[in-house]
Structure formats: C-alpha cells, structure tokens
N, CA, C and O of each residue as an XYZ file, in Angstrom:
620
protein
N     244.500     75.697    -29.020
C     243.814     75.681    -30.448
C     242.744     76.808    -29.979
O     241.913     76.798    -29.070
N     243.103     77.835    -31.005
C     242.224     78.877    -31.255
C     243.152     80.253    -31.839
O     244.369     80.358    -31.685
N     242.333     81.188    -32.487
C     242.999     82.215    -33.056
C     244.305     82.229    -32.468
O     244.641     81.595    -31.468
N     245.088     83.068    -33.222
C     246.192     83.958    -33.369
C     246.244     85.263    -33.468
O     246.107     85.765    -34.583
N     246.418     85.943    -32.523
C     246.445     87.332    -32.675
C     247.353     88.054    -33.102
O     248.473     87.932    -32.606
N     247.083     89.144    -34.294
C     248.049     89.835    -34.765
C     248.936     90.465    -33.789
O     248.411     90.912    -32.770
N     250.629     90.605    -33.993
C     251.392     91.333    -33.214
C     250.511     92.879    -32.847
O     250.078     93.287    -31.770
N     250.479     93.349    -33.895
C     249.875     94.861    -33.340
C     248.386     95.129    -32.569
O     248.022     95.996    -31.774
N     247.783     94.106    -33.111
C     246.443     93.643    -31.883
C     247.379     93.451    -30.436
O     247.381     94.362    -29.608
N     247.844     92.709    -30.303
C     248.338     92.158    -29.073
C     249.026     93.577    -28.619
O     248.668     93.946    -27.500
N     249.585     94.094    -29.029
C     250.488     95.287    -28.517
C     249.480     96.450    -28.317
O     249.630     97.236    -27.380
N     248.557     96.550    -29.105
C     247.016     97.377    -28.564
C     246.494     97.386    -26.965
O     246.308     98.312    -26.176
N     246.355     96.028    -26.859
C     246.100     95.020    -25.727
C     246.886     95.664    -24.690
O     246.455     96.427    -23.826
N     247.987     95.311    -24.849
C     248.912     95.516    -23.772
C     248.900     97.014    -23.205
O     248.720     97.377    -22.043
N     249.172     97.881    -24.495
C     249.005     99.019    -24.269
C     247.847     99.872    -23.463
O     248.179    100.874    -22.830
N     246.374     99.402    -23.517
C     245.825     99.419    -23.040
C     245.053     99.101    -21.743
O     244.139     99.645    -21.123
N     245.828     97.957    -21.590
C     245.954     97.448    -19.956
C     246.651     98.433    -18.865
O     246.384     98.471    -17.663
N     247.638     99.249    -19.587
C     248.277    100.127    -18.778
C     247.134    101.276    -18.032
O     247.243    101.647    -16.863
N     246.468    101.554    -18.607
C     245.394    102.396    -18.293
C     243.962    101.744    -17.942
O     243.033    102.523    -18.159
N     243.730    100.961    -17.635
C     242.361     99.986    -17.709
C     241.981    100.291    -16.400
O     240.755    100.363    -16.321
N     242.770    100.575    -14.943
C     242.200    100.398    -13.927
C     241.828    102.025    -14.016
O     240.631    102.219    -13.803
N     242.449    102.997    -14.232
C     241.759    104.629    -14.128
C     240.953    104.529    -15.188
O     240.187    105.491    -15.117
N     240.708    103.888    -16.132
C     239.326    104.459    -17.136
C     238.408    103.426    -16.466
O     237.282    103.761    -16.834
N     238.303    102.421    -15.731
C     237.241    101.497    -14.964
C     237.004    102.802    -14.050
O     236.007    103.429    -14.406
N     237.569    103.257    -13.150
C     237.160    104.085    -11.946
C     236.549    105.498    -12.702
O     235.802    106.079    -11.916
N     236.631    105.986    -13.611
C     235.855    106.617    -14.355
C     234.622    106.614    -14.716
O     233.683    107.334    -14.379
N     234.714    105.554    -15.589
C     233.324    104.482    -16.004
C     232.246    104.272    -15.126
O     231.094    104.467    -15.513
N     232.519    103.865    -13.889
C     232.365    103.667    -12.811
C     231.480    104.832    -11.806
O     230.333    104.962    -11.379
N     232.511    105.404    -11.752
C     232.069    107.360    -10.963
C     231.063    107.739    -12.392
O     229.858    107.642    -12.158
N     231.322    108.032    -13.398
C     229.990    108.476    -14.031
C     229.020    107.692    -14.287
O     228.004    108.281    -14.654
N     228.942    106.381    -14.220
C     227.959    105.334    -14.490
C     226.870    105.605    -13.152
O     225.659    105.571    -13.372
N     227.346    105.848    -11.887
C     226.871    106.045    -10.694
C     226.213    107.747    -10.650
O     225.192    107.980    -10.001
N     226.854    108.715    -11.326
C     226.407    110.119    -10.931
C     225.084    109.537    -12.293
O     223.909    109.779    -12.018
N     225.257    109.129    -13.064
C     223.903    109.125    -14.274
C     223.187    108.232    -13.708
O     222.011    108.547    -13.887
N     223.310    106.771    -12.802
C     222.118    106.548    -11.989
C     221.347    107.337    -11.411
O     220.126    107.481    -11.463
N     222.246    107.908    -10.783
C     221.493    108.519     -9.497
C     220.831    109.568     -9.850
O     219.901    109.890     -9.110
N     221.062    110.270    -10.875
C     220.131    111.180    -11.628
C     218.940    110.642    -12.563
O     217.833    111.164    -12.694
N     219.323    109.717    -13.055
C     217.836    108.629    -13.617
C     217.081    108.233    -12.504
O     215.909    107.999    -12.802
N     217.402    108.058    -11.153
C     216.490    107.292    -10.393
C     215.914    108.565     -9.585
O     215.319    108.303     -8.540
N     216.008    109.630     -9.885
C     215.429    111.066     -9.568
C     214.781    111.556    -10.439
O     214.203    112.622    -10.225
N     214.689    110.889    -11.727
C     214.211    111.818    -12.575
C     212.490    111.071    -12.656
O     212.468    109.857    -12.456
N     211.009    111.818    -12.957
C     210.180    111.576    -13.441
C     209.760    110.961    -14.468
O     208.677    110.388    -14.596
N     210.769    111.085    -15.368
C     210.534    109.864    -16.806
C     211.189    108.570    -16.857
O     211.380    107.848    -17.835
N     211.503    108.397    -15.626
C     212.086    106.980    -15.534
C     211.419    106.348    -14.843
O     211.062    106.710    -13.722
N     211.079    105.114    -15.466
C     210.267    104.248    -14.206
C     211.195    103.378    -13.582
O     210.874    103.359    -12.394
N     212.189    102.641    -13.766
C     213.254    101.857    -13.290
C     214.365    102.127    -13.893
O     214.528    102.395    -15.083
N     215.177    102.049    -13.010
C     217.004    102.186    -13.357
C     217.648    100.846    -12.742
O     217.483    100.632    -11.540
N     218.274    100.063    -13.421
C     219.111     98.743    -13.226
C     220.630     99.757    -13.492
O     221.166    100.436    -14.368
N     220.865     99.245    -11.906
C     222.727     99.804    -11.746
C     222.795     99.268    -10.371
O     222.062     99.654     -9.461
N     224.014     98.059    -10.223
C     224.116     97.708     -9.207
C     224.845     98.580     -7.844
O     225.012     98.223     -6.678
N     225.124     99.635     -8.428
C     225.885    100.948     -7.482
C     225.147    101.692     -6.666
O     225.591    102.406     -5.768
N     223.408    101.461     -7.114
C     222.542    101.926     -6.643
C     221.874    101.199     -5.259
O     221.312    100.105     -5.321
N     222.041    102.077     -3.836
C     221.672    101.111     -2.957
C     220.342    100.510     -3.198
O     220.116     99.332     -2.923
N     219.304    101.443     -3.798
C     218.345    100.558     -3.985
C     217.847     99.053     -5.034
O     216.803     98.405     -5.110
N     219.402     98.944     -5.830
C     219.063     97.780     -6.595
C     218.937     96.904     -5.863
O     219.347     97.063     -4.713
N     218.310     95.624     -6.255
C     217.747     94.344     -5.609
C     219.584     93.579     -5.285
O     219.681     92.933     -4.242
N     220.534     93.668     -5.937
C     221.567     93.116     -6.292
C     222.918     94.270     -5.641
O     224.048     94.390     -6.115
N     222.635     94.623     -5.062
C     223.610     95.978     -4.761
C     224.606     95.092     -3.318
O     225.813     94.847     -3.306
N     223.748     94.840     -2.431
C     224.464     94.346     -1.141
C     226.219     93.096     -1.892
O     227.446     93.152     -1.798
N     225.036     92.046     -2.643
C     226.028     90.981     -2.899
C     227.498     91.682     -4.386
O     228.604     91.281     -4.749
N     226.879     92.472     -4.643
C     227.688     93.034     -5.778
C     228.833     94.034     -4.836
O     230.027     93.987     -5.133
N     228.429     94.772     -3.886
C     228.978     95.364     -3.550
C     230.289     94.540     -2.419
O     231.280     95.128     -1.989
N     229.939     93.119     -2.146
C     230.847     91.979     -1.516
C     232.018     91.751     -2.810
O     233.229     91.824     -2.603
N     231.388     91.454     -4.215
C     232.107     90.803     -5.055
C     233.133     91.674     -5.912
O     234.204     91.211     -6.307
N     232.620     93.246     -6.214
C     233.240     94.125     -6.826
C     234.135     95.200     -6.411
O     234.159     95.505     -5.218
N     234.797     95.746     -7.163
C     235.840     96.790     -6.452
C     234.720     98.475     -7.007
O     234.721     99.650     -6.641
N     233.958     97.698     -7.984
C     233.452     99.013     -8.802
C     232.217     98.475     -9.413
O     232.106     97.265     -9.612
N     231.434     99.181     -9.670
C     230.119     98.706    -10.398
C     229.698     98.898    -11.795
O     228.563     98.760    -12.251
N     230.997     99.306    -12.531
C     231.137     99.230    -13.802
C     230.276    100.405    -14.756
O     229.518    101.228    -14.243
N     230.422    100.356    -15.556
C     230.049    101.516    -16.725
C     228.508    101.409    -17.245
O     227.987    102.336    -17.865
N     227.950    100.424    -16.997
C     226.589    100.222    -17.928
C     225.181    100.514    -16.682
O     224.893    100.089    -15.564
N     224.713    101.294    -17.482
C     223.159    101.491    -16.856
C     222.212    101.131    -17.901
O     222.380    101.297    -19.110
N     221.035    100.540    -17.226
C     219.733    100.381    -17.972
C     218.998    100.667    -17.318
O     219.152    100.243    -16.173
N     217.590    101.651    -17.618
C     216.838    101.958    -17.902
C     215.561    101.829    -18.459
O     215.511    101.453    -19.630
N     214.234    102.125    -17.703
C     212.984    102.128    -18.541
C     212.474    103.526    -18.318
O     212.671    104.213    -17.316
N     211.805    103.843    -19.372
C     211.363    105.406    -19.311
C     209.793    105.198    -19.561
O     209.128    104.249    -19.977
N     209.496    106.469    -19.137
C     207.546    106.174    -19.446
C     206.968    107.171    -20.652
O     205.900    107.768    -20.782
N     208.187    107.075    -21.486
C     207.876    108.380    -22.681
C     208.454    107.663    -24.006
O     209.096    106.618    -23.902
N     208.222    108.220    -25.158
C     208.612    107.635    -26.574
C     209.989    107.411    -26.432
O     210.624    108.255    -25.799
N     210.705    106.224    -27.000
C     211.924    105.823    -26.873
C     212.534    106.847    -28.146
O     213.386    107.726    -28.022
N     211.907    106.486    -29.227
C     212.848    107.287    -30.252
C     212.856    108.246    -30.514
O     213.751    108.608    -31.278
N     211.753    109.337    -29.983
C     212.470    110.706    -29.423
C     213.491    110.755    -28.377
O     214.581    111.302    -28.549
N     213.221    110.321    -27.555
C     214.234    110.254    -26.385
C     215.851    110.320    -26.922
O     216.720    111.115    -26.565
N     215.975    108.884    -28.189
C     217.134    108.924    -28.702
C     217.394    109.739    -29.483
O     218.506    110.262    -29.413
N     216.757    110.016    -30.185
C     216.885    111.544    -31.017
C     217.176    112.857    -30.820
O     217.484    113.732    -31.630
N     216.969    112.896    -29.050
C     217.328    114.273    -28.695
C     219.110    114.086    -28.160
O     219.639    115.098    -27.702
N     219.746    113.103    -28.226
C     220.784    112.682    -27.739
C     221.970    113.221    -28.153
O     222.103    112.563    -29.185
N     223.006    113.988    -28.110
C     223.943    114.291    -29.081
C     225.555    113.634    -28.578
O     226.376    113.219    -29.397
N     225.729    113.645    -27.415
C     226.672    112.916    -26.886
C     226.818    111.413    -27.139
O     227.705    110.766    -27.696
N     225.491    111.009    -26.467
C     225.768    109.319    -26.373
C     225.195    108.973    -28.268
O     224.244    109.342    -28.956
N     226.365    108.113    -28.476
C     225.934    107.674    -29.881
C     225.290    106.342    -29.849
O     225.510    105.540    -28.941
N     224.603    106.141    -30.703
C     223.613    105.138    -30.787
C     224.433    104.215    -31.160
O     225.121    104.582    -32.113
N     224.714    102.821    -30.682
C     225.406    101.393    -30.748
C     224.957    100.581    -30.435
O     224.106    100.739    -29.559
N     225.219     99.240    -30.918
C     224.789     98.026    -30.317
C     225.819     97.593    -29.675
O     225.616     97.187    -28.530
N     226.818     97.565    -30.068
C     228.230     96.985    -29.413
C     228.558     97.886    -28.463
O     228.847     99.046    -28.757
N     228.542     97.363    -27.038
C     228.851     98.904    -25.672
C     230.479     98.474    -25.290
O     231.119     97.438    -25.470
N     230.772     99.634    -24.751
C     232.069     99.483    -24.556
C     233.396    100.091    -25.317
O     234.236     99.545    -26.033
N     233.222    101.584    -24.818
C     234.744    102.418    -24.918
C     234.366    103.332    -24.168
O     233.509    103.316    -23.285
N     235.321    104.515    -24.695
C     235.719    105.585    -24.013
C     234.299    106.717    -24.166
O     233.943    107.644    -23.439
N     233.802    106.242    -25.254
C     232.876    107.510    -25.254
C     231.747    106.350    -25.122
O     231.878    105.135    -25.268
N     230.645    107.081    -24.814
C     229.435    107.368    -24.236
C     228.686    106.676    -25.166
O     228.816    107.171    -26.286
N     227.720    105.418    -25.117
C     226.996    104.717    -26.379
C     225.609    104.456    -25.546
O     225.551    104.248    -24.334
N     224.357    104.519    -26.577
C     223.045    103.930    -26.370
C     222.842    103.264    -27.155
O     223.319    103.356    -28.286
N     221.929    102.247    -26.689
C     221.801    101.339    -27.170
C     220.077    101.251    -26.740
O     219.719    101.717    -25.658
N     219.062    100.609    -27.699
C     218.076    100.215    -27.607
C     217.280     98.508    -27.804
O     216.681     98.002    -28.753
N     217.565     98.092    -26.677
C     217.881     96.423    -26.975
C     216.692     95.730    -27.841
O     216.814     94.853    -28.696
N     215.477     96.386    -27.368
C     214.317     95.851    -28.233
C     214.587     95.927    -30.101
O     214.382     94.940    -30.808
N     214.919     96.855    -30.488
C     215.041     96.723    -31.980
C     216.512     96.423    -32.160
O     216.884     96.479    -33.332
N     217.468     96.105    -31.227
C     219.366     96.361    -31.769
C     219.352     95.160    -31.647
O     218.892     94.360    -32.461
N     220.021     94.844    -30.275
C     220.915     93.483    -29.561
C     219.892     92.476    -29.942
O     220.315     91.559    -30.645
N     218.677     92.458    -29.635
C     217.639     91.433    -29.056
C     216.609     92.014    -30.162
O     215.434     92.040    -29.796
N     216.757     92.256    -30.835
C     215.499     92.274    -32.219
C     215.233     90.995    -32.973
O     214.175     90.854    -33.588
N     216.044     90.177    -32.948
C     215.753     88.698    -33.607
C     214.930     87.789    -32.619
O     214.277     86.818    -33.001
N     215.043     88.267    -31.110
C     214.401     87.185    -30.252
C     212.867     87.696    -30.645
O     212.533     88.803    -31.068
N     211.959     86.411    -30.339
C     210.579     86.953    -30.167
C     210.215     87.924    -29.007
O     211.023     88.214    -28.125
N     209.297     88.273    -29.051
C     208.633     89.356    -28.090
C     208.369     88.956    -27.129
O     208.348     89.667    -26.125
N     208.014     87.389    -27.116
C     207.938     87.033    -25.218
C     208.670     86.444    -25.199
O     208.608     86.150    -24.005
N     210.114     85.481    -25.850
C     211.472     85.987    -24.917
C     212.207     86.931    -24.525
O     213.168     86.660    -23.806
N     211.994     87.987    -24.819
C     212.411     89.377    -24.586
C     211.135     89.878    -23.302
O     211.250     90.482    -22.235
N     210.399     89.513    -23.754
C     209.725     89.996    -22.491
C     210.446     89.145    -21.062
O     210.828     89.692    -20.028
N     210.481     87.761    -21.364
C     210.897     87.126    -20.224
C     212.094     87.224    -19.615
O     212.300     87.079    -18.410
N     213.097     87.539    -20.684
C     214.698     88.047    -20.473
C     214.557     89.975    -19.733
O     215.468     90.505    -19.097
N     213.407     90.555    -20.016
C     213.434     91.688    -19.337
C     213.995     92.659    -20.395
O     214.838     93.523    -20.151
N     213.514     92.456    -21.428
C     213.923     93.289    -22.867
C     212.677     93.822    -23.099
O     212.023     93.341    -24.024
N     212.034     95.081    -22.178
C     210.817     95.865    -22.719
C     211.447     96.553    -23.775
O     212.640     96.736    -24.020
N     210.064     97.016    -24.549
C     210.352     98.195    -25.329
C     210.814     99.545    -25.013
O     211.532    100.215    -25.754
N     210.386     99.891    -23.926
C     211.060    100.944    -23.017
C     212.331    100.868    -22.259
O     212.732    101.721    -21.467
N     213.017     99.595    -22.630
C     214.573     99.788    -21.768
C     215.614    100.137    -23.145
O     215.741     99.861    -24.338
N     216.304    101.028    -21.933
C     217.325    101.955    -22.767
C     219.058    101.148    -22.108
O     219.114    100.748    -20.945
N     219.800    101.081    -22.680
C     220.747    100.356    -21.903
C     222.021    101.755    -22.292
O     221.951    102.337    -23.374
N     222.944    102.070    -21.403
C     223.849    103.116    -21.664
C     225.691    102.541    -21.144
O     226.109    102.132    -20.061
N     226.173    102.691    -22.051
C     227.342    102.322    -21.867
C     227.688    103.974    -21.502
O     227.365    104.947    -22.183
N     228.319    103.970    -20.429
C     228.952    105.318    -19.985
C     230.127    105.207    -20.223
O     230.769    104.203    -19.918
N     230.746    106.500    -20.972
C     232.007    106.636    -20.975
C     232.625    107.768    -20.304
O     231.956    108.431    -19.511
N     234.223    108.141    -20.624
C     235.088    108.790    -19.849
C     234.615    110.322    -19.867
O     235.352    111.003    -19.154
N     233.413    111.180    -20.590
C     233.291    112.388    -20.514
C     233.002    113.113    -19.501
O     232.629    112.329    -18.628
N     232.969    113.948    -19.197
C     232.425    114.774    -18.322
C     230.739    114.087    -17.791
O     229.727    113.912    -18.469
N     230.990    113.837    -16.390
C     229.943    113.494    -15.770
C     228.273    114.635    -16.182
O     227.153    114.297    -16.565
N     228.763    115.752    -15.920
C     227.517    116.393    -15.502
C     227.046    116.944    -17.224
O     225.881    117.180    -17.541
N     228.540    117.097    -18.410
C     227.514    116.810    -19.851
C     227.008    115.592    -19.997
O     225.842    115.790    -20.339
N     227.185    114.509    -19.943
C     226.517    113.248    -20.022
C     224.792    113.562    -19.809
O     223.851    113.451    -20.595
N     224.898    114.168    -17.831
C     223.795    114.110    -17.638
C     223.048    115.484    -18.397
O     221.951    115.290    -18.921
N     223.579    116.698    -18.443
C     223.155    117.312    -19.614
C     222.539    116.947    -21.045
O     221.884    117.655    -21.809
N     222.911    115.758    -21.153
C     222.989    115.317    -22.525
C     221.413    114.852    -22.599
O     220.565    115.125    -23.447
N     221.313    113.959    -21.270
C     220.024    112.438    -21.056
C     219.017    114.177    -20.790
O     218.043    114.612    -21.405
N     219.523    114.558    -20.044
C     218.339    115.907    -19.649
C     217.711    116.371    -20.923
O     216.543    116.758    -20.968
N     218.418    116.332    -21.842
C     217.881    116.933    -23.463
C     217.394    116.154    -24.222
O     216.910    116.663    -25.233
N     217.326    114.976    -24.118
C     216.875    113.738    -24.509
C     215.709    113.587    -24.179
O     214.900    113.303    -25.063
N     215.163    113.766    -22.480
C     214.075    113.566    -21.982
C     213.213    115.117    -22.597
O     212.024    115.214    -22.901
N     213.931    115.843    -22.621
C     213.014    116.960    -23.093
C     212.709    117.281    -24.558
O     212.122    118.219    -25.095
N     213.352    116.103    -25.050
C     212.698    116.048    -26.779
C     211.853    114.836    -26.675
O     211.226    114.402    -27.642
N     211.835    114.275    -25.470
C     210.697    113.023    -25.937
C     209.652    113.202    -25.501
O     209.377    113.901    -24.526
N     208.877    112.544    -26.222
C     207.122    112.653    -25.840
C     206.408    111.466    -25.443
O     206.463    110.317    -25.882
N     205.576    112.100    -24.317
C     205.138    111.680    -23.156
C     203.972    110.445    -23.841
O     203.151    110.627    -24.741
N     204.225    109.300    -23.132
C     203.343    108.198    -23.822
C     201.889    108.401    -22.977
O     200.918    107.693    -23.240
C-alpha cells in the first residue's frame, strides 16, 4: 500500500544507483576538506561534521559508517546574509542533496516556521549555515567559501 512510481522515474533511480558509491565518496571527500577548512577559519565559531576528529560523535560515526557524508554545518561570527550573498558556486536551497553544492540558512528557510525557542532547543541558531557539498573541485568550493567570508560583515 503506497504510491506507485512511474516507469521513467524508476529507470532514473536505477540508473543513478550505478554511480551512487562513486558519488558518495566524492561528496564525503569534499565535505571533509571543507570541514577542515572551516575548522581553521577565524570567522567560524563551530563546525558540525562527524568526519572531524574533534566532533563529539566521531568515534561512533567511524564505527558505524563507511564515509561521513556530504553535509557540513557551521556557525559563523559574521553577518549570515552578506556571507550567503558572497557565494557563487553554492546555490541557496532548502532541499539538500544534489551533485551541485547547495547552502541553506536553516533559521530562515527549512526551520523558519518553528518558534525561536524550539529552534534554539534544536540547535538551529541564527548563525548556523548548512552545506550540501557537491561534486565540484574541493579547492573551488573552498575558494567560494573564502569569498563569502571576505564579503561578510563582522558582527
């Protein structure tokens, strides 16, 4: 009992599954490079990525996962809006998970309907940014984030 998938949609899923392991390795490799860059940035307060040894869940993630995925979250100590406007390669989007890199400001996008106290309890702060790291060259993505930081105004 559930929805039936159209034949063409099913074919697309099957076709995509053939390259999924290769794509996931690239997502995770790029995400780790970006998480390490962010961890060393003076404009970043905190990085959330289980692939970092400093992440509180790193040891258990290492036991349970083959890779650490392509989503990196971080909090900045500068104006989020000016940071986001400075990005070119990362597209602003609420729905994460494509071959292209995406960025989301959860407090004003995916979690905007939550009351501020509930967002705070869930760890969704106004300075939290979430990245869905794509398959582009990691150095290009890091350069784009650097451009965003240079564009952002210190609070």
